[in-house]
C-alpha positions as CSV (number, residue, x, y, z in Angstrom):
1,M,-10.9,-7.2,-11.7
2,V,-7.9,-6.5,-9.5
3,K,-7.9,-8.1,-6.1
4,M,-6.5,-6.8,-2.9
5,R,-2.9,-7.6,-2.2
6,L,-0.5,-7.5,0.7
7,C,2.1,-4.7,0.5
8,A,5.6,-6.2,0.3
9,G,6.9,-3.4,2.5
10,C,4.4,-2.8,5.4
11,K,2.3,-6.0,5.0
12,K,-1.0,-4.0,4.8
13,E,-3.7,-4.8,2.3
14,F,-4.2,-2.4,-0.6
15,F,-5.7,-2.3,-4.1
16,P,-2.9,-2.3,-6.7
17,R,-3.4,-0.1,-9.8
18,T,-2.0,-2.8,-12.0
19,S,-1.0,-6.4,-11.4
20,L,2.7,-5.3,-11.2
21,H,2.3,-3.1,-8.1
22,K,3.8,-4.8,-5.0
23,Y,3.9,-1.8,-2.7
24,C,1.0,0.3,-1.4
25,S,2.9,3.6,-1.5
26,P,6.3,5.0,-2.5
27,S,7.3,5.2,1.2
28,C,6.9,1.4,1.5
29,L,9.1,0.9,-1.5
30,G,11.9,2.4,0.6
31,Y,11.9,-0.5,3.0
32,K,13.6,-2.7,0.3
33,A,16.0,-0.1,-0.9
34,P,19.5,-0.7,0.3
35,K,21.2,2.1,2.2
36,V,24.1,3.7,0.3
37,L,27.0,4.9,2.4
38,I,28.6,8.0,1.2
39,P,32.3,8.3,1.9
40,P,33.2,11.3,4.0
41,N,35.6,12.8,1.4
42,S,33.2,12.5,-1.5
43,M,32.7,15.2,-4.1
44,E,29.7,16.8,-2.2
45,L,29.8,20.5,-1.6
46,K,30.6,21.3,2.0
47,K,28.0,23.3,3.9
48,V,29.1,26.5,5.5
49,P,26.7,27.9,8.1
50,G,24.9,30.9,6.7
51,K,26.1,30.5,3.1
52,R,24.6,28.6,0.2
53,P,27.1,26.4,-1.8
54,A,28.1,27.9,-5.1
55,K,26.5,26.4,-8.1
56,V,28.8,25.0,-10.6
57,R,27.6,25.8,-14.1
58,D,29.0,24.0,-17.1
59,K,29.3,25.1,-20.7
60,K,25.9,23.6,-21.7
61,F,24.2,26.0,-19.3
62,Y,25.7,29.1,-20.9
63,V,25.1,27.8,-24.4
64,K,21.4,27.3,-23.6
65,K,21.1,30.7,-22.0
66,L,22.9,32.4,-24.9
67,Q,20.6,30.5,-27.4
68,V,17.5,32.1,-25.8
69,I,19.0,35.6,-25.9
70,F,20.3,35.1,-29.5
71,N,16.8,33.9,-30.7
72,R,15.2,36.9,-29.1
73,F,17.7,39.1,-30.9
74,I,16.8,37.5,-34.2
75,R,13.1,37.9,-33.7
76,L,13.6,41.6,-32.8
77,R,16.0,42.2,-35.7
78,D,13.6,40.7,-38.3
79,K,10.4,42.1,-36.6
80,A,9.2,43.9,-39.7
81,D,10.0,41.0,-42.1
82,P,7.7,38.2,-43.0
83,C,8.6,34.5,-42.6
84,I,11.8,33.9,-44.6
85,S,10.4,30.6,-46.0
86,C,6.8,31.2,-46.9
87,G,6.7,35.0,-46.9
88,K,3.5,35.1,-44.8
89,Q,2.8,37.2,-41.7
90,R,1.7,34.9,-38.9
91,D,1.3,35.2,-35.2
92,D,4.1,33.2,-33.7
93,Y,7.7,33.1,-35.0
94,H,10.9,31.2,-34.3
95,A,14.5,32.0,-35.0
96,G,14.9,29.4,-37.7
97,H,18.3,28.1,-38.6
98,Y,19.0,27.6,-42.3
99,L,21.7,25.0,-41.6
100,S,20.6,23.1,-38.4
101,V,22.4,23.3,-35.1
102,G,22.7,19.5,-35.0
103,S,24.7,19.2,-38.2
104,H,26.4,22.6,-38.3
105,N,27.0,23.6,-34.7
106,E,29.6,26.1,-35.7
107,L,26.9,28.2,-37.3
108,R,24.6,28.2,-34.2
109,F,25.2,31.9,-33.5
110,C,25.9,33.1,-37.0
111,E,23.5,35.9,-37.8
112,D,23.4,35.1,-41.5
113,N,22.3,31.5,-40.8
114,V,19.4,32.4,-38.5
115,H,16.3,34.4,-39.5
116,K,12.7,34.9,-38.5
117,Q,10.6,31.9,-39.5
118,C,7.0,31.1,-38.8
119,A,6.4,28.3,-36.4
120,Y,4.6,26.3,-39.1
121,C,7.5,26.3,-41.5
122,N,10.1,25.7,-38.8
123,F,8.3,23.0,-37.0
124,F,5.8,21.2,-39.3
125,L,7.8,21.6,-42.5
126,S,11.2,21.0,-40.9
127,G,12.5,24.4,-41.9
128,N,11.0,24.5,-45.4
129,L,14.6,24.6,-46.6
130,L,14.0,25.0,-50.4
131,N,12.0,28.1,-49.9
132,Y,14.2,29.2,-47.0
133,R,17.2,29.2,-49.4
134,K,15.3,31.3,-52.0
135,G,14.3,33.8,-49.3
136,L,17.9,33.8,-48.0
137,I,19.3,34.6,-51.4
138,N,16.9,37.5,-51.7
139,K,17.8,38.8,-48.3
140,I,21.6,38.4,-47.9
141,G,22.8,37.5,-51.5
142,L,24.1,34.3,-53.2
143,S,27.7,34.8,-52.1
144,K,26.8,34.8,-48.4
145,V,24.6,31.7,-48.9
146,D,27.5,30.0,-50.7
147,F,29.7,30.9,-47.7
148,L,27.2,29.3,-45.3
149,E,27.0,26.2,-47.4
150,S,30.8,25.8,-47.5
151,K,32.9,23.9,-44.9
152,H,33.6,25.6,-41.6
153,E,35.9,24.9,-38.7
154,Q,34.3,24.0,-35.4
155,N,33.9,26.9,-32.9
156,K,35.4,26.1,-29.5
157,Y,33.6,28.6,-27.3
158,S,34.9,29.0,-23.8
159,I,32.6,30.0,-21.0
160,D,34.0,33.5,-21.1
161,D,33.3,33.7,-24.9
162,L,29.7,32.7,-24.2
163,K,29.4,35.3,-21.5
164,R,30.7,38.0,-23.7
165,L,28.3,37.0,-26.5
166,M,25.4,37.1,-24.0
167,I,26.4,40.6,-22.9
168,H,26.7,41.7,-26.6
169,Y,23.3,40.4,-27.7
170,T,21.6,41.6,-24.5
171,N,22.9,45.1,-25.2
172,L,21.7,44.9,-28.8
173,I,18.2,43.8,-27.6
174,K,18.1,46.7,-25.1
175,S,19.0,49.2,-27.8
176,M,16.4,47.7,-30.2
177,E,13.6,47.7,-27.6
178,A,14.4,51.3,-26.7
179,V,13.7,52.5,-30.3
C-alpha cells in the first residue's frame, strides 16, 4: 500500500502513484527546474506584429509529403491489379517497395520498384519478396528487374526537385481520378 507523502515542491500531502513520485503535480515539478536564460540574439524567430513567423521546412518534410502523394499514385495506377506478391484481391493495400527504402533510398520514387501490395504481404510477410519478384517479372519483365537489382547512384534531390515531383504526381493523380 502506498502511503501519503509530502510534495517536494509545494510541501502538501498527496498519494503518489508509485514510490518514485516526489511531486504532487507537474506544476510542482517546475519549482525545482532551473530557469534558462535565452540570449537576446538567439536563433529564435522575431515576432512582427500582425504576422506569423514563416515556418522553415527542411528536406525531410518534403520527402515525407512526396512519399504520401507517390504512394497514392501507385495505388491508383495499380487499382485494377491484385497484390503483386500473393495475387489476391484484398481490402487494404499499400504501395510496397520491392527493394526497401532503407537499403535502396535511390529507388524510393522509382515507379518500377513500387507496386500495389496487400497490407498482409507488405507488413506481416516483410514484403513477401520471393513472390514479389515473380510477380514483378510477370508485370515489367526480367530486364527491368535486373536493372532494379543492379547498383545505382544515390539521388541527391533538392527541395525544388521534390516540389516538382510533388506537382507531377499530383497532376497524374488528378487525371486518374477524373477518368
